[in-house]
N, CA, C and O atoms as a CHARMM CRD file, in Angstrom:
* protein
*
  336
    1    1 MET  N     74.83600  95.70500 108.21600 PROA 1      0.00000
    2    1 MET  CA    74.10400  94.35900 108.36600 PROA 1      0.00000
    3    1 MET  C     75.28200  93.51600 108.95600 PROA 1      0.00000
    4    1 MET  O     76.43900  93.55200 108.53800 PROA 1      0.00000
    5    2 TYR  N     74.83000  92.77300 109.96200 PROA 2      0.00000
    6    2 TYR  CA    75.66900  91.90700 110.76900 PROA 2      0.00000
    7    2 TYR  C     75.08400  90.40800 110.52000 PROA 2      0.00000
    8    2 TYR  O     73.98700  90.05500 110.95200 PROA 2      0.00000
    9    3 VAL  N     75.86600  89.65800 109.84700 PROA 3      0.00000
   10    3 VAL  CA    75.35900  88.34300 109.63500 PROA 3      0.00000
   11    3 VAL  C     76.17100  87.26700 110.68200 PROA 3      0.00000
   12    3 VAL  O     77.37600  87.08400 110.50800 PROA 3      0.00000
   13    4 THR  N     75.49900  86.61800 111.69800 PROA 4      0.00000
   14    4 THR  CA    76.19700  85.87100 112.64800 PROA 4      0.00000
   15    4 THR  C     75.16500  84.87100 113.03200 PROA 4      0.00000
   16    4 THR  O     74.02000  85.06800 112.62500 PROA 4      0.00000
   17    5 ASP  N     75.43300  83.75800 113.80600 PROA 5      0.00000
   18    5 ASP  CA    74.55000  82.84700 114.19200 PROA 5      0.00000
   19    5 ASP  C     73.54400  83.40500 115.17300 PROA 5      0.00000
   20    5 ASP  O     73.72800  84.47300 115.75700 PROA 5      0.00000
   21    6 ALA  N     72.49700  82.66200 115.32900 PROA 6      0.00000
   22    6 ALA  CA    71.30700  83.21100 116.11100 PROA 6      0.00000
   23    6 ALA  C     71.48700  83.35000 117.53200 PROA 6      0.00000
   24    6 ALA  O     70.69500  83.99500 118.22000 PROA 6      0.00000
   25    7 GLY  N     72.67800  82.66600 118.07700 PROA 7      0.00000
   26    7 GLY  CA    72.95900  82.80500 119.49300 PROA 7      0.00000
   27    7 GLY  C     73.51900  84.37200 119.79900 PROA 7      0.00000
   28    7 GLY  O     73.58700  84.75500 120.96600 PROA 7      0.00000
   29    8 GLN  N     73.87300  85.16300 118.79900 PROA 8      0.00000
   30    8 GLN  CA    74.19700  86.35700 119.02100 PROA 8      0.00000
   31    8 GLN  C     73.13400  87.55200 118.95500 PROA 8      0.00000
   32    8 GLN  O     73.45700  88.73800 119.01100 PROA 8      0.00000
   33    9 ALA  N     71.79800  87.07200 118.82700 PROA 9      0.00000
   34    9 ALA  CA    70.67400  87.98300 118.69600 PROA 9      0.00000
   35    9 ALA  C     70.68100  88.93300 119.81000 PROA 9      0.00000
   36    9 ALA  O     70.64200  90.13900 119.56500 PROA 9      0.00000
   37   10 SER  N     70.72900  88.47500 121.07300 PROA 10     0.00000
   38   10 SER  CA    70.72800  89.41200 122.11200 PROA 10     0.00000
   39   10 SER  C     71.63500  90.43500 122.31800 PROA 10     0.00000
   40   10 SER  O     71.34500  91.54300 122.77000 PROA 10     0.00000
   41   11 HSD  N     72.84400  90.02400 121.95200 PROA 11     0.00000
   42   11 HSD  CA    74.02300  90.88300 121.91300 PROA 11     0.00000
   43   11 HSD  C     73.83600  92.16500 120.92700 PROA 11     0.00000
   44   11 HSD  O     74.11200  93.33600 121.18800 PROA 11     0.00000
   45   12 PHE  N     73.28500  91.62300 119.70500 PROA 12     0.00000
   46   12 PHE  CA    73.08800  92.78500 118.81200 PROA 12     0.00000
   47   12 PHE  C     71.90700  93.64000 119.22300 PROA 12     0.00000
   48   12 PHE  O     71.99400  94.83900 118.95900 PROA 12     0.00000
   49   13 GLU  N     70.83600  93.20800 119.81800 PROA 13     0.00000
   50   13 GLU  CA    69.89200  94.01400 120.19100 PROA 13     0.00000
   51   13 GLU  C     70.38800  95.11800 121.33000 PROA 13     0.00000
   52   13 GLU  O     70.00600  96.28800 121.33800 PROA 13     0.00000
   53   14 LEU  N     71.17400  94.61800 122.15200 PROA 14     0.00000
   54   14 LEU  CA    71.74100  95.60900 123.12600 PROA 14     0.00000
   55   14 LEU  C     72.66400  96.70900 122.40100 PROA 14     0.00000
   56   14 LEU  O     72.58800  97.91800 122.62300 PROA 14     0.00000
   57   15 ILE  N     73.49800  96.12800 121.54900 PROA 15     0.00000
   58   15 ILE  CA    74.48000  97.02600 120.89400 PROA 15     0.00000
   59   15 ILE  C     73.80800  98.00300 120.07800 PROA 15     0.00000
   60   15 ILE  O     74.21300  99.16500 120.08700 PROA 15     0.00000
   61   16 PHE  N     72.70900  97.61700 119.29000 PROA 16     0.00000
   62   16 PHE  CA    72.00200  98.54500 118.44500 PROA 16     0.00000
   63   16 PHE  C     71.22500  99.50100 119.34900 PROA 16     0.00000
   64   16 PHE  O     71.19200 100.69900 119.06600 PROA 16     0.00000
   65   17 ALA  N     70.55400  98.98300 120.50300 PROA 17     0.00000
   66   17 ALA  CA    69.85300 100.13700 121.35600 PROA 17     0.00000
   67   17 ALA  C     70.81400 100.91300 121.78700 PROA 17     0.00000
   68   17 ALA  O     70.49400 102.10100 121.72900 PROA 17     0.00000
   69   18 ALA  N     72.13900 100.66500 122.30500 PROA 18     0.00000
   70   18 ALA  CA    73.07700 101.42600 122.91500 PROA 18     0.00000
   71   18 ALA  C     73.50900 102.50800 121.76600 PROA 18     0.00000
   72   18 ALA  O     73.59600 103.70100 122.05800 PROA 18     0.00000
   73   19 ALA  N     73.72700 102.11700 120.68300 PROA 19     0.00000
   74   19 ALA  CA    74.19900 103.01300 119.60200 PROA 19     0.00000
   75   19 ALA  C     73.07000 104.01200 119.30200 PROA 19     0.00000
   76   19 ALA  O     73.38600 105.18200 119.08700 PROA 19     0.00000
   77   20 LYS  N     71.94300 103.69000 119.27500 PROA 20     0.00000
   78   20 LYS  CA    70.76800 104.65900 119.07100 PROA 20     0.00000
   79   20 LYS  C     70.63900 105.58400 120.32000 PROA 20     0.00000
   80   20 LYS  O     70.49800 106.79800 120.17100 PROA 20     0.00000
   81   21 TYR  N     70.68200 105.05600 121.44600 PROA 21     0.00000
   82   21 TYR  CA    70.69900 105.86200 122.74900 PROA 21     0.00000
   83   21 TYR  C     71.76100 106.86900 122.66300 PROA 21     0.00000
   84   21 TYR  O     71.48700 108.03300 122.95200 PROA 21     0.00000
   85   22 ALA  N     72.98900 106.53200 122.28100 PROA 22     0.00000
   86   22 ALA  CA    74.22400 107.37400 122.28800 PROA 22     0.00000
   87   22 ALA  C     74.12700 108.25800 121.17800 PROA 22     0.00000
   88   22 ALA  O     74.99300 109.13200 121.13200 PROA 22     0.00000
   89   23 GLY  N     73.30300 108.23600 120.29900 PROA 23     0.00000
   90   23 GLY  CA    73.34600 109.20100 119.15200 PROA 23     0.00000
   91   23 GLY  C     74.16100 108.83000 117.96200 PROA 23     0.00000
   92   23 GLY  O     74.28600 109.60200 117.01100 PROA 23     0.00000
   93   24 TRP  N     74.76100 107.56400 118.01200 PROA 24     0.00000
   94   24 TRP  CA    75.67200 107.17300 117.05200 PROA 24     0.00000
   95   24 TRP  C     74.90900 106.67100 115.71700 PROA 24     0.00000
   96   24 TRP  O     75.51600 106.65100 114.64600 PROA 24     0.00000
   97   25 VAL  N     73.70200 106.30800 115.80400 PROA 25     0.00000
   98   25 VAL  CA    72.80400 105.99000 114.68500 PROA 25     0.00000
   99   25 VAL  C     71.64600 106.84000 114.65000 PROA 25     0.00000
  100   25 VAL  O     70.91400 106.97600 115.63100 PROA 25     0.00000
  101   26 ASP  N     71.44900 107.43900 113.50800 PROA 26     0.00000
  102   26 ASP  CA    70.32500 108.35300 113.48300 PROA 26     0.00000
  103   26 ASP  C     69.01600 107.55700 112.97700 PROA 26     0.00000
  104   26 ASP  O     69.16000 106.34900 112.79100 PROA 26     0.00000
  105   27 ALA  N     67.87100 108.07700 112.76100 PROA 27     0.00000
  106   27 ALA  CA    66.59300 107.45300 112.49400 PROA 27     0.00000
  107   27 ALA  C     66.69100 106.92000 110.95200 PROA 27     0.00000
  108   27 ALA  O     66.06400 105.93100 110.57200 PROA 27     0.00000
  109   28 ALA  N     67.53300 107.67300 110.12400 PROA 28     0.00000
  110   28 ALA  CA    67.49800 107.26700 108.81600 PROA 28     0.00000
  111   28 ALA  C     68.56700 106.05700 108.28800 PROA 28     0.00000
  112   28 ALA  O     68.72500 105.52700 107.18800 PROA 28     0.00000
  113   29 THR  N     69.14500 105.89900 109.45100 PROA 29     0.00000
  114   29 THR  CA    70.26200 104.81800 109.26500 PROA 29     0.00000
  115   29 THR  C     69.73400 103.49200 109.63300 PROA 29     0.00000
  116   29 THR  O     69.18300 103.43900 110.73300 PROA 29     0.00000
  117   30 ARG  N     69.79100 102.40300 108.93100 PROA 30     0.00000
  118   30 ARG  CA    69.33000 101.10500 109.22300 PROA 30     0.00000
  119   30 ARG  C     70.34200 100.23800 109.61700 PROA 30     0.00000
  120   30 ARG  O     71.30500 100.06700 108.87000 PROA 30     0.00000
  121   31 ILE  N     70.25400  99.61500 110.78300 PROA 31     0.00000
  122   31 ILE  CA    71.27700  98.52900 111.22600 PROA 31     0.00000
  123   31 ILE  C     70.48800  97.27000 111.40200 PROA 31     0.00000
  124   31 ILE  O     69.38200  97.28400 111.94200 PROA 31     0.00000
  125   32 ASP  N     71.03400  96.21600 110.96200 PROA 32     0.00000
  126   32 ASP  CA    70.34200  94.96800 111.14000 PROA 32     0.00000
  127   32 ASP  C     71.26600  93.73800 111.47900 PROA 32     0.00000
  128   32 ASP  O     72.43100  93.64200 111.09300 PROA 32     0.00000
  129   33 HSD  N     70.61100  92.82100 112.23800 PROA 33     0.00000
  130   33 HSD  CA    71.33300  91.58100 112.49400 PROA 33     0.00000
  131   33 HSD  C     70.48500  90.46800 111.71000 PROA 33     0.00000
  132   33 HSD  O     69.26600  90.31400 111.77700 PROA 33     0.00000
  133   34 VAL  N     71.34500  89.77400 111.00100 PROA 34     0.00000
  134   34 VAL  CA    70.66700  88.51800 110.24200 PROA 34     0.00000
  135   34 VAL  C     71.15400  87.27700 110.88800 PROA 34     0.00000
  136   34 VAL  O     72.29700  86.85500 110.71100 PROA 34     0.00000
  137   35 PRO  N     70.21600  86.66200 111.68800 PROA 35     0.00000
  138   35 PRO  CA    70.68000  85.50800 112.31500 PROA 35     0.00000
  139   35 PRO  C     70.58100  84.14800 111.36600 PROA 35     0.00000
  140   35 PRO  O     69.80800  84.09000 110.40900 PROA 35     0.00000
  141   36 PHE  N     71.36200  83.18300 111.70900 PROA 36     0.00000
  142   36 PHE  CA    71.27100  82.03000 110.97700 PROA 36     0.00000
  143   36 PHE  C     71.61200  80.85200 111.98600 PROA 36     0.00000
  144   36 PHE  O     72.05900  81.07400 113.11100 PROA 36     0.00000
  145   37 GLY  N     71.37400  79.63700 111.51100 PROA 37     0.00000
  146   37 GLY  CA    71.81300  78.47500 112.40500 PROA 37     0.00000
  147   37 GLY  C     73.20100  78.23200 112.63800 PROA 37     0.00000
  148   37 GLY  O     73.98700  79.05100 112.15900 PROA 37     0.00000
  149   38 LEU  N     73.63200  77.30400 113.25500 PROA 38     0.00000
  150   38 LEU  CA    75.13000  77.17500 113.52600 PROA 38     0.00000
  151   38 LEU  C     75.74500  76.44100 112.39800 PROA 38     0.00000
  152   38 LEU  O     75.11800  75.61700 111.73300 PROA 38     0.00000
  153   39 VAL  N     77.10300  76.78300 112.17500 PROA 39     0.00000
  154   39 VAL  CA    77.75400  76.19000 111.05200 PROA 39     0.00000
  155   39 VAL  C     78.70500  75.26300 111.79400 PROA 39     0.00000
  156   39 VAL  O     79.44700  75.74900 112.64700 PROA 39     0.00000
  157   40 CYS  N     78.73300  73.87200 111.50900 PROA 40     0.00000
  158   40 CYS  CA    79.48500  72.94500 112.19200 PROA 40     0.00000
  159   40 CYS  C     80.54700  72.39900 111.43500 PROA 40     0.00000
  160   40 CYS  O     80.35900  72.33800 110.21900 PROA 40     0.00000
  161   41 GLY  N     81.71600  71.95200 111.92700 PROA 41     0.00000
  162   41 GLY  CA    82.71200  71.35900 111.32300 PROA 41     0.00000
  163   41 GLY  C     82.34900  69.83500 111.15700 PROA 41     0.00000
  164   41 GLY  O     81.30200  69.31500 111.54200 PROA 41     0.00000
  165   42 PRO  N     83.38500  69.21700 110.52200 PROA 42     0.00000
  166   42 PRO  CA    83.31000  67.65400 110.18000 PROA 42     0.00000
  167   42 PRO  C     82.98000  66.85700 111.63000 PROA 42     0.00000
  168   42 PRO  O     82.25300  65.86900 111.72900 PROA 42     0.00000
  169   43 ASP  N     83.63100  67.47300 112.63300 PROA 43     0.00000
  170   43 ASP  CA    83.25300  66.69300 113.88400 PROA 43     0.00000
  171   43 ASP  C     82.07400  66.98700 114.62800 PROA 43     0.00000
  172   43 ASP  O     81.94800  66.53500 115.76600 PROA 43     0.00000
  173   44 GLY  N     81.11900  67.76300 114.05400 PROA 44     0.00000
  174   44 GLY  CA    79.80500  68.10200 114.51800 PROA 44     0.00000
  175   44 GLY  C     79.89300  69.23600 115.50300 PROA 44     0.00000
  176   44 GLY  O     78.81100  69.58100 115.97900 PROA 44     0.00000
  177   45 LYS  N     80.93700  69.86900 115.89500 PROA 45     0.00000
  178   45 LYS  CA    81.12600  70.89400 116.66300 PROA 45     0.00000
  179   45 LYS  C     80.97100  72.19300 115.99100 PROA 45     0.00000
  180   45 LYS  O     81.31800  72.31800 114.81700 PROA 45     0.00000
  181   46 LYS  N     80.44300  73.22400 116.70200 PROA 46     0.00000
  182   46 LYS  CA    80.34800  74.59300 116.03000 PROA 46     0.00000
  183   46 LYS  C     81.81400  75.27100 115.89900 PROA 46     0.00000
  184   46 LYS  O     82.66800  75.18900 116.78100 PROA 46     0.00000
  185   47 TYR  N     81.96100  75.86900 114.81800 PROA 47     0.00000
  186   47 TYR  CA    83.03800  76.64300 114.47700 PROA 47     0.00000
  187   47 TYR  C     83.23700  77.68500 115.53200 PROA 47     0.00000
  188   47 TYR  O     82.25900  78.31400 115.93600 PROA 47     0.00000
  189   48 LYS  N     84.57400  77.93900 116.06100 PROA 48     0.00000
  190   48 LYS  CA    84.82700  79.04500 117.02500 PROA 48     0.00000
  191   48 LYS  C     85.73800  79.98600 116.34900 PROA 48     0.00000
  192   48 LYS  O     86.91700  79.70500 116.13300 PROA 48     0.00000
  193   49 THR  N     85.15200  81.18500 115.99000 PROA 49     0.00000
  194   49 THR  CA    85.76500  82.22400 115.20600 PROA 49     0.00000
  195   49 THR  C     86.90700  82.77300 115.90600 PROA 49     0.00000
  196   49 THR  O     87.92700  83.10100 115.30000 PROA 49     0.00000
  197   50 ARG  N     86.75500  82.90300 117.35000 PROA 50     0.00000
  198   50 ARG  CA    87.82100  83.48000 118.03400 PROA 50     0.00000
  199   50 ARG  C     89.23000  82.66000 117.99900 PROA 50     0.00000
  200   50 ARG  O     90.31400  83.24300 118.03500 PROA 50     0.00000
  201   51 SER  N     89.11300  81.41200 117.93500 PROA 51     0.00000
  202   51 SER  CA    90.21700  80.62900 117.94600 PROA 51     0.00000
  203   51 SER  C     90.87200  80.56700 116.47900 PROA 51     0.00000
  204   51 SER  O     91.90500  79.93700 116.25100 PROA 51     0.00000
  205   52 GLY  N     90.16400  81.28500 115.52000 PROA 52     0.00000
  206   52 GLY  CA    90.58900  81.19700 114.13500 PROA 52     0.00000
  207   52 GLY  C     90.12900  79.96200 113.30800 PROA 52     0.00000
  208   52 GLY  O     90.53800  79.76300 112.16400 PROA 52     0.00000
  209   53 ASP  N     89.32100  79.20500 113.90600 PROA 53     0.00000
  210   53 ASP  CA    88.65500  77.86500 113.33900 PROA 53     0.00000
  211   53 ASP  C     87.59500  78.31900 112.57100 PROA 53     0.00000
  212   53 ASP  O     86.45700  78.18500 113.02100 PROA 53     0.00000
  213   54 VAL  N     87.79800  78.90200 111.34300 PROA 54     0.00000
  214   54 VAL  CA    86.55200  79.36800 110.46800 PROA 54     0.00000
  215   54 VAL  C     86.66600  78.79900 109.23800 PROA 54     0.00000
  216   54 VAL  O     87.70300  78.22400 108.90900 PROA 54     0.00000
  217   55 VAL  N     85.47600  78.91700 108.33400 PROA 55     0.00000
  218   55 VAL  CA    85.52100  78.60500 107.02600 PROA 55     0.00000
  219   55 VAL  C     84.72500  79.85900 106.38000 PROA 55     0.00000
  220   55 VAL  O     83.69500  80.36600 106.82500 PROA 55     0.00000
  221   56 ARG  N     85.44700  80.24000 105.22300 PROA 56     0.00000
  222   56 ARG  CA    84.73400  81.39100 104.59900 PROA 56     0.00000
  223   56 ARG  C     83.60500  80.97500 104.05000 PROA 56     0.00000
  224   56 ARG  O     83.49700  79.83400 103.59800 PROA 56     0.00000
  225   57 LEU  N     82.47500  82.00400 104.02500 PROA 57     0.00000
  226   57 LEU  CA    81.25800  81.77200 103.58100 PROA 57     0.00000
  227   57 LEU  C     81.26500  81.37800 102.21500 PROA 57     0.00000
  228   57 LEU  O     80.58700  80.39100 101.92900 PROA 57     0.00000
  229   58 VAL  N     81.93000  81.98200 101.27200 PROA 58     0.00000
  230   58 VAL  CA    82.04200  81.56100  99.89100 PROA 58     0.00000
  231   58 VAL  C     82.44000  79.95800  99.74800 PROA 58     0.00000
  232   58 VAL  O     81.83700  79.22000  98.97000 PROA 58     0.00000
  233   59 ASP  N     83.46100  79.53700 100.53900 PROA 59     0.00000
  234   59 ASP  CA    83.72400  78.14000 100.48700 PROA 59     0.00000
  235   59 ASP  C     82.63300  77.26900 100.82600 PROA 59     0.00000
  236   59 ASP  O     82.29700  76.26900 100.19100 PROA 59     0.00000
  237   60 LEU  N     82.00300  77.80700 102.07400 PROA 60     0.00000
  238   60 LEU  CA    80.77800  77.06700 102.53000 PROA 60     0.00000
  239   60 LEU  C     79.54500  76.87400 101.56100 PROA 60     0.00000
  240   60 LEU  O     78.89100  75.83900 101.43300 PROA 60     0.00000
  241   61 LEU  N     79.36700  78.02100 100.93300 PROA 61     0.00000
  242   61 LEU  CA    78.35400  77.93800  99.88400 PROA 61     0.00000
  243   61 LEU  C     78.57500  77.20100  98.44800 PROA 61     0.00000
  244   61 LEU  O     77.69700  76.73200  97.72400 PROA 61     0.00000
  245   62 ASP  N     79.96800  77.22500  98.23200 PROA 62     0.00000
  246   62 ASP  CA    80.37700  76.40100  97.05500 PROA 62     0.00000
  247   62 ASP  C     80.32500  74.90400  97.41800 PROA 62     0.00000
  248   62 ASP  O     80.09900  74.09900  96.51500 PROA 62     0.00000
  249   63 GLU  N     80.52900  74.45900  98.74000 PROA 63     0.00000
  250   63 GLU  CA    80.48000  73.00700  99.04500 PROA 63     0.00000
  251   63 GLU  C     79.01200  72.60200  99.11700 PROA 63     0.00000
  252   63 GLU  O     78.62400  71.51800  98.68000 PROA 63     0.00000
  253   64 ALA  N     78.22000  73.48800  99.67100 PROA 64     0.00000
  254   64 ALA  CA    76.74400  73.14000  99.56500 PROA 64     0.00000
  255   64 ALA  C     76.28300  72.94100  98.17700 PROA 64     0.00000
  256   64 ALA  O     75.58700  71.96400  97.90100 PROA 64     0.00000
  257   65 VAL  N     76.62500  73.80200  97.29300 PROA 65     0.00000
  258   65 VAL  CA    76.01900  73.70300  95.88100 PROA 65     0.00000
  259   65 VAL  C     76.58900  72.43500  95.23100 PROA 65     0.00000
  260   65 VAL  O     75.86300  71.76200  94.49900 PROA 65     0.00000
  261   66 SER  N     78.02100  72.04100  95.50100 PROA 66     0.00000
  262   66 SER  CA    78.51500  70.94200  94.86500 PROA 66     0.00000
  263   66 SER  C     77.95900  69.60200  95.31400 PROA 66     0.00000
  264   66 SER  O     78.01300  68.64700  94.54000 PROA 66     0.00000
  265   67 GLN  N     77.44700  69.48500  96.48200 PROA 67     0.00000
  266   67 GLN  CA    76.84900  68.31300  97.09800 PROA 67     0.00000
  267   67 GLN  C     75.57700  67.98200  96.40600 PROA 67     0.00000
  268   67 GLN  O     74.70000  68.84600  96.38200 PROA 67     0.00000
  269   68 PRO  N     75.36800  66.79200  95.82000 PROA 68     0.00000
  270   68 PRO  CA    74.13600  66.38800  95.30100 PROA 68     0.00000
  271   68 PRO  C     72.77200  66.34800  96.12400 PROA 68     0.00000
  272   68 PRO  O     72.86100  65.98000  97.29600 PROA 68     0.00000
  273   69 GLU  N     71.86400  66.59600  95.76200 PROA 69     0.00000
  274   69 GLU  CA    70.50200  66.50500  96.64700 PROA 69     0.00000
  275   69 GLU  C     70.25400  65.06800  96.64800 PROA 69     0.00000
  276   69 GLU  O     70.55500  64.33400  95.70700 PROA 69     0.00000
  277   70 PRO  N     69.65100  64.65500  97.81500 PROA 70     0.00000
  278   70 PRO  CA    69.35400  63.23700  98.03200 PROA 70     0.00000
  279   70 PRO  C     68.25000  62.91900  97.15900 PROA 70     0.00000
  280   70 PRO  O     67.49700  63.80900  96.76100 PROA 70     0.00000
  281   71 GLU  N     68.10600  61.72700  96.84000 PROA 71     0.00000
  282   71 GLU  CA    66.89900  61.16600  96.06600 PROA 71     0.00000
  283   71 GLU  C     65.67400  61.30200  96.92400 PROA 71     0.00000
  284   71 GLU  O     65.70600  61.05000  98.12800 PROA 71     0.00000
  285   72 PRO  N     64.50300  61.73600  96.23900 PROA 72     0.00000
  286   72 PRO  CA    63.24100  61.80400  96.96800 PROA 72     0.00000
  287   72 PRO  C     62.83900  60.37200  97.40100 PROA 72     0.00000
  288   72 PRO  O     63.22000  59.41100  96.73300 PROA 72     0.00000
  289   73 GLU  N     62.11400  60.22200  98.45000 PROA 73     0.00000
  290   73 GLU  CA    61.54400  58.88600  98.75000 PROA 73     0.00000
  291   73 GLU  C     60.47300  58.61000  97.80600 PROA 73     0.00000
  292   73 GLU  O     59.72700  59.54300  97.50700 PROA 73     0.00000
  293   74 PRO  N     60.29200  57.45900  97.29600 PROA 74     0.00000
  294   74 PRO  CA    59.23500  57.02300  96.42500 PROA 74     0.00000
  295   74 PRO  C     57.88100  57.14300  97.27800 PROA 74     0.00000
  296   74 PRO  O     57.85300  56.93800  98.49100 PROA 74     0.00000
  297   75 GLU  N     56.73500  57.50800  96.49300 PROA 75     0.00000
  298   75 GLU  CA    55.51500  57.47100  97.10100 PROA 75     0.00000
  299   75 GLU  C     55.04900  56.05300  97.36100 PROA 75     0.00000
  300   75 GLU  O     55.26200  55.19200  96.50700 PROA 75     0.00000
  301   76 PRO  N     54.44400  55.77100  98.45500 PROA 76     0.00000
  302   76 PRO  CA    53.98600  54.53900  98.82900 PROA 76     0.00000
  303   76 PRO  C     52.78700  54.17800  97.97300 PROA 76     0.00000
  304   76 PRO  O     51.94200  55.02700  97.69000 PROA 76     0.00000
  305   77 GLU  N     52.70500  52.81600  97.52700 PROA 77     0.00000
  306   77 GLU  CA    51.60800  52.30600  96.68300 PROA 77     0.00000
  307   77 GLU  C     50.36400  52.51400  97.49400 PROA 77     0.00000
  308   77 GLU  O     50.39900  52.25600  98.69700 PROA 77     0.00000
  309   78 PRO  N     49.23300  52.97400  96.91300 PROA 78     0.00000
  310   78 PRO  CA    47.78100  53.02800  97.62600 PROA 78     0.00000
  311   78 PRO  C     47.41000  51.52000  97.91000 PROA 78     0.00000
  312   78 PRO  O     47.72700  50.55900  97.20800 PROA 78     0.00000
  313   79 GLU  N     46.75300  51.50400  98.95400 PROA 79     0.00000
  314   79 GLU  CA    46.22700  50.28000  99.44100 PROA 79     0.00000
  315   79 GLU  C     44.97000  49.93700  98.59000 PROA 79     0.00000
  316   79 GLU  O     44.12800  50.81000  98.37900 PROA 79     0.00000
  317   80 PRO  N     44.83600  48.69600  98.10600 PROA 80     0.00000
  318   80 PRO  CA    43.53200  48.45900  97.26200 PROA 80     0.00000
  319   80 PRO  C     42.31400  48.68500  98.15100 PROA 80     0.00000
  320   80 PRO  O     42.35600  48.59000  99.37800 PROA 80     0.00000
  321   81 GLU  N     41.31200  48.96700  97.50100 PROA 81     0.00000
  322   81 GLU  CA    39.98300  49.21900  98.10300 PROA 81     0.00000
  323   81 GLU  C     39.46900  47.74400  98.56100 PROA 81     0.00000
  324   81 GLU  O     39.45800  46.84600  97.72000 PROA 81     0.00000
  325   82 PRO  N     39.08700  47.52000  99.76500 PROA 82     0.00000
  326   82 PRO  CA    38.34400  46.21800 100.01600 PROA 82     0.00000
  327   82 PRO  C     37.00500  46.01900  99.23300 PROA 82     0.00000
  328   82 PRO  O     36.20300  46.91100  98.95800 PROA 82     0.00000
  329   83 GLU  N     36.91500  44.82000  98.95300 PROA 83     0.00000
  330   83 GLU  CA    35.71600  44.42800  98.14100 PROA 83     0.00000
  331   83 GLU  C     34.45900  44.37200  99.11000 PROA 83     0.00000
  332   83 GLU  O     34.54500  43.88400 100.23600 PROA 83     0.00000
  333   84 PRO  N     33.27600  44.91100  98.59200 PROA 84     0.00000
  334   84 PRO  CA    32.15800  44.80100  99.66700 PROA 84     0.00000
  335   84 PRO  C     31.53400  43.34700  99.72700 PROA 84     0.00000
  336   84 PRO  O     30.63500  43.09400 100.52800 PROA 84     0.00000
């Protein structure tokens, strides 16, 4: 299983097809790509793993869990019925 951003989906489709065509992967072996959205840094730009600018998944998940959920918006008061 490969977990990467969704932008890599076509790459993994080609790699998996080539591996099956070459006989490196048999029918009993499952290979999957699990795409997700982008992970952005504090500057709003996506992380670039090739430059070493990465965050470990466990740290990202810990940060997400530690942040409080926003308060829900209050329900609007219903409009009173007009009198006939």
